[in-house]
N, C-alpha and C positions, 0 to 999 in steps of 0.2 A: 514032629506035628504033621497031621494029615493034610492032604492037599485041599480038602474042604474047609479045614480050620484056617489054612493059610489064605484061601480065597475069601473067607468071611472077614478075617483081619484086614486084608487089603481093601476090601470094600468099605469097611468102617472108616479107615483113614481117608479114603477118597470122599466119603460122605462128609467128614469134618472139614476136609479142605473146601469142598464146594460150599458149605454152609458159611465158613469163614469168608469166602470170595463174595458170596451174596451179601453178607454183612458189610463189607468194605465197599462194595459197589453202591449199596444203599446209603451209606454214610457219605460217599462221594457225590452221588446225586442229590442228597440233601444239601450238602455244602454248596454245591453248584446252584441249587435252587435258591438257597438263602443269598448266595452272592448275586444271583440274578435280581432277586428282589431288591437287595440293597442298591444294585446298580440302576434298576428301573425306577426306584423312588425319586431319583434326582437325574433325570434323563438330560442329555445335552439338548440345548435349545438351538434350533436350526434357522438359518436365514442367509442373508447375503450382505456383503459390504456395499455400503452406498455412500455418496457425497451429496451435500446439498447442491441442488442445480438450479440454474437461473436460464430461462429462455428469452432471448432478446428478439422481439417481433419487428416485422417490416411495417411501417406506418404508411407506406405508399406502394403501390404496385408498379415499380420501376425496374429497369434492367440493372443488374449487377455490373458495375464497371470493373471493379478490382478488388481482390482480397488482400488485405494488409497483413494478416497473420495466418499461421498455419495451425492445424489441429495439434493439440498437445502443448502449444506455447503457453507461457506464463505471461499475464497481462496485468496492468494496473487499472484502477478505477480511471475511466476517462480515455484510455487508449483506443485508437482507432482500429476497428475490426475489419470493416469492408465499407466500400462506397456504392452508392446507388446513382443512377443517371438523374441529373438535376436540370436537364434542358426545358422540360415541360413546366417545372416548378419556376424556373428563371423567368419564362414568359408571363406566367401569372403575377410573379413579383413586379415585373416592369408595368403591367396593367394596374396593379394595386398602387405603385408609386405615382403613376400618372393621376389617378383618381384623388390621391392625397394632395397633389400639387393643384389640381382643379378646385377642390374644396378650399384649400388655402387662399387661392386667388379670389374666390367668391367672397370668403370672409373678409378679406382685405378691402374689397370693393365696397361691401356694406359699411365697413367702419369708416372708410375715408369719405363716403358719401358722393355727391354728384360733382362732376368735373366743372371747372370754371367755364368751359365752352357751353356746357348744358345750361348753367345759369345765365349766361349771356343770351343764349338762344331763347330761354323762357322769359327773360326781361323784354327781348325784342318782340316776342309774340304778344306779351301784355301791352306794350305800347302800341302795336298795330291794332289790337282790339280796341283799345281806348280811342284811337283816331277814328276807327270806323264807327264807334259809338257817337263821337262828336258830330261826324257827318251825318249820321242817321238822326240825331236830334235835330240838326239844322233843316234836313229834308222834311222832317215830320212837322216842324214849325211852319214851313212854307205851305206844306199841303193843308195845315189846319186853316191858315189864313186864305188860301185859295177856296177852300171848301166853304168858308163862312161867306165868301162873295159869290159861292155857287158857280165857280169857274172850273172845278174839276169834278169828276164823278166821285161818288161816295167810295167806291172801290179803291181808288187811288189813295185816299186817306187811310184805309184800312191797310193797304200794302206798305205805307210808310210806318204805320204804327207796328206792324209785324217786324219790319226791318230794324226799328228801334229796339224792340224787345230782344230780337236775336243778337244784336250787337252788345246789349247789356249782359246777356248770357254768355257771350264769348269773352267778355271782360272778366266776369266772375270765374270762368273756367281757367283762364290764363292766370289770374291772381292766385287761385287754388294750386295750380301746378307749380308756380314759382315758390309758394309757401311750403309745399311739399319738398321741394329740392333744398330750400334753405334750412328747414327743420332737421333734416338728416334722416337716417334709417331708424325704423322702429326697433326697440329693444328685442322684441319677439323674433324679428327676422335675424337679428345677429345671434340670438341664443339658437335658432334652427341651424344656422350656418356653422356655429361652433360645435353642435352636436354631430352634424354631418362630417365634419373634419375629424372629430374624435372617433367616429365609426370607421371612416376610411383608414385612420392610423392604426387602429385596433386590427383591422383586417390585414393591413400590411405586416404588422408584428406577428400574427398568427401564421402567415405564409412564410415569414423569415424563420420562425420556429420549425415549421415543417420542413423547410429547405435544410436547415441545420441537422434535422433528424434523418436526412438522407445519408449523412455520414454516421454509420452505425458505430457506437462506442461502447466500451465495457462499462456497465453500471457499478460493478464491484470488482476488486481484485480477485483473480482466480486463474484456473487453467481452461484453455479452449478445449472443450470436449468434442464438439461437432460443428461443422460449417456445412449445412445440407445443400446450399446452392453454390454453384460455381460462376465465374466470369461468363456474362452472356445470358444467364438464367434471368427470368422475371417472376419473382415470388409474388403470391397474391397478398393482399393487405391482410395483416395479422399473422401471416406465416412466420415461423421461428427461423431466422436467418443464421443464428448463432446460439449455441448452448455452452454455458460455462459451469464448471464445477468450482464451487466457492467453499470457503471455510478453512480453519486451520488444520482440521484433521477429518478423516472420514468416520462413519458410524456403522455399527452393525444393526441391521434391522432384522429382528428375529420375532419368532411367534411363540408365546408362552402358553403352555397348556393350562387347563383349568386348575389342576391339581398343584400347580407351582405359583399361581397368581398371588394367592393371599400373602406369601412370604416376601413378596417383592416390593420395593419402594425406590423412589427417585434418589439418586445418590448412591445406591448400593454398588459394590465393586464386583466385577466379573473378569474372567479370563476368556480371551477369544482366540481360537485357533483357525487361522486362515488356511484354506486349502492350498497345498503346496509349500507351506511353511512348516519348519520343524520345531518351533517354540511358540509359546503362548504370548499374547499381548494383553496388556491391561486396559480395562474399559470401564466407564461409569454409566449407570443407567440415567439417561436424559428424561425419558418420558415413557409411559405405558398407557395404553388405552384403558378407558373406564367401561367400555362396552366390548363384548367378545364378537369375534367373526368366525367364519369357518376356516378350517385348516387349508392353507395353500397346497397346491399339488407336490411341491418340492419337500414339503415337511410331512408327507404322509409316511408314518412309520408305525405298523402294527395296529394297535388299538387306538392310536391317536388319529386314525383316519376318520373316525366318527365323532371326534370331540371338538368343542369349540376351543379357540385360542385367542389370546390378546396380543395385539401388535406392540412391540416395544422397540426403542431406539437407545443404542448404547455407544457413547462417543469413545473412541479409542484415544488414550492419553499418552502412549509412547511416541517419542519424536520420529521414529522410522516409520510409523503409520502414514505419514504424509505422502509417501511415494507409492502407496498401494492403490491399485485400480479398483474401479467400481464394478459391481456385478459378480465378485468372486464369492463362492459359497464359504460360510463360516459355521463353526460350532462354538456354542458359549457355555461355559460352566460358571457356577458361583465361586468366587475366590474365597479361599479358606482364611 
């Protein structure tokens, strides 16, 4: 065979091999493309691991005396977390207690009425007024007789008459005062005193509750996540002095793209892969938002960056999930 024929034969074989390689490569690319489409049809849902969190606020701006627990400690409902200084509140309590005692004494005084000494003094004043009235009557009678005989001036008779009228008024006043003391206190005065006592007691009880709240206690069982203030700090009113992680298990907070939202429902089962773990955990969809939101920065993947997503919460059901920390990234897939 000539050299030209051999070259043509070799060139034909190479052309066939190149064509076959191109076909295999195209098939591989197609397979990869199909596989990619299949993978992207159900992408992993991205999110973080979270716990239900409770913040315990400070109801008074007082200095922190002592921390009774440490961060990470397990506590039961009602356990003491920390103490705030109660000296200022103790002074207000003493003032409120004194006001209650004053109101109680005032009510007792009104209920018991006048003392026997007051009654005796009032009777003596009435007797004195009556004696003065008797003397004034006698003096007036003498002046009338002397005036009839024209032995005294008309002005002297007028003065005697005025003295008699004044003594009669004094008798009437003494009788009214004695009657007031013997009749006792009016019901309206007693009602006002009772209302004042009830108000003072309510103020005292409010201060007692505020004093008790200076001992910060756990509202629910859980794990102490954070104690922002240390002994000696003075947190402002309403500031969170303790943060608790509560609940039996954490939940995965993920963001569902619009393409996957329609097929999801509460109670659906999922598999959760926590970053740093080598196996999946089981979870149940607890809730999913009815309205979309924009994709969070840590869930931006490819075309999802411009899509709306729905926030969902999936509770982990495996016992080992109880020891997982919050904030760890997770990937979630639908369970088969």
